[in-house]
C-alpha positions, -999 to +999 in steps of 0.1 A: -129+459-217-122+444-180-132+464-151-110+454-120-131+470-089-148+498-079-121+524-064-144+553-053-179+563-049-188+599-049-214+612-028-230+649-029-239+659+004-251+692+023-233+687+056-200+671+055-196+666+092-231+649+096-223+627+066-188+616+078-206+607+112-230+586+096-206+567+075-183+563+107-211+551+129-231+528+105-203+515+085-170+518+109-157+540+081-120+555+083-123+591+077-096+610+061-087+649+061-109+676+048-096+687+014-109+721+000-112+725-037-114+764-045-116+756-080-149+738-077-161+756-046-163+725-027-148+704-001-144+668+004-133+639+027-126+603+019-143+577+042-130+543+037-151+514+038-132+481+030-113+487-003-136+514-013-133+551-007-166+570-004-159+606-014-182+630+006-185+662-012-202+694+002-204+728-014-185+757+001-208+783-017-240+789-034-224+782-068-201+754-081-205+719-094-215+704-061-240+733-055-254+727-088-258+689-083-275+694-049-299+719-063-310+698-092-308+664-077-306+665-039-281+644-020-270+612-033-248+594-056-225+617-079-200+593-093-183+557-095-147+553-105-136+522-115-101+505-118-096+492-153-064+478-173-069+502-204-086+538-198-087+545-236-103+510-244-128+512-216-138+547-222-145+540-260-163+511-253-186+528-225-189+558-247-203+539-276-230+528-252-239+563-244-222+563-209-216+599-197-186+609-183-181+633-153 
């Protein structure tokens, strides 16, 4: 298993605009367009810092993946995505080490 790099860090937030301003002001991030994902009752925006995208995710209602995450854990790290050469091998290796996939 060889991990090449981190490609994305998902962050659950309550206020997408406020979080975007913070990433832009503090880290000089480049903010992308807002994308609505009705299936998951959420919207998100990618904020790029260097070569890593931070996916800022906000719920659009009281139900859904991000709303439930925020209710249980509050704002913060939701997921990390890695670039790998062989996804099947990597998932198998990490699965045997009890890594939970989102």
